[in-house]
C-alpha positions in Angstrom: -9.9 -5.8 5.5 -13.0 -5.2 6.8 -13.9 -6.5 10.6 -16.8 -6.3 12.6 -16.4 -3.7 15.6 -17.1 -5.1 19.3 -18.9 -2.4 21.5 -15.4 -2.6 23.7 -13.2 -2.2 20.8 -12.5 1.9 20.8 -11.6 3.9 17.5 -9.3 6.1 16.4 -9.2 9.5 14.9 -8.8 8.9 11.2 -10.4 5.1 11.2 -12.8 3.9 8.4 -15.7 2.6 9.1 -19.1 1.4 7.7 -22.5 0.2 8.6 -22.8 -3.7 7.8 -26.7 -3.6 8.6 -29.5 -1.4 7.0 -29.6 1.9 8.4 -32.9 4.1 7.9 -30.9 7.0 6.1 -27.8 5.2 4.8 -27.0 2.8 2.1 -24.7 1.4 4.6 -22.5 -1.4 2.6 -21.7 1.7 -0.3 -20.9 4.6 2.5 -17.4 4.7 4.1 -17.2 7.2 7.0 -14.3 8.5 8.7 -13.5 9.0 12.4 -13.2 12.8 13.0 -13.5 12.6 16.6 -12.8 10.0 19.4 -14.0 10.0 22.8 -14.5 7.8 25.8 -18.2 7.1 25.1 -18.7 7.8 21.9 -17.3 8.7 18.2 -18.2 11.2 15.5 -18.1 10.3 11.5 -18.3 11.9 8.7 -18.9 10.5 5.4 -16.4 9.9 2.8 -18.0 8.4 0.2 -19.0 10.5 -3.0 -21.9 8.9 -4.0 -23.5 9.5 -0.5 -26.2 12.1 -1.0 -28.1 11.3 2.1 -25.3 13.2 4.3 -23.8 15.4 1.8 -25.0 18.4 3.6 -25.1 17.5 7.0 -22.3 17.7 9.7 -20.7 15.1 11.8 -23.0 12.1 13.1 -22.3 10.8 16.7 -22.2 6.9 17.3 -22.3 5.7 20.9 -19.8 2.9 21.7 -23.0 1.7 24.0 -25.2 1.1 20.8 -22.8 -1.2 18.6 -23.3 -4.4 19.0 -26.9 -3.7 20.7 -28.4 -1.6 17.7 -25.9 -1.0 15.0 -23.3 -3.4 13.4 -20.1 -1.6 12.4 -17.3 -2.8 10.5 -13.7 -1.2 10.9 -10.9 -1.1 8.2 -8.0 -2.7 9.0 -4.9 -2.9 7.0 -3.6 -6.8 6.7 -0.7 -7.6 8.5 
């Protein structure tokens, strides 16, 4: 199930995320991303949706933890327990 990601919560490599608000370059509810690198202050993502034309030719996108909750609303996929 999708859960909101708090700025205090860290992601791990392989996690699946999505933006849950409008993002200028992304149809956010239809584009899924996979975390390809996680660091202390940021993480890098790549689109995994086949329907995402906007990011097909772009490299990794960097997301700063600081921006989560202030500028970005992100959800993370968590398996039901």
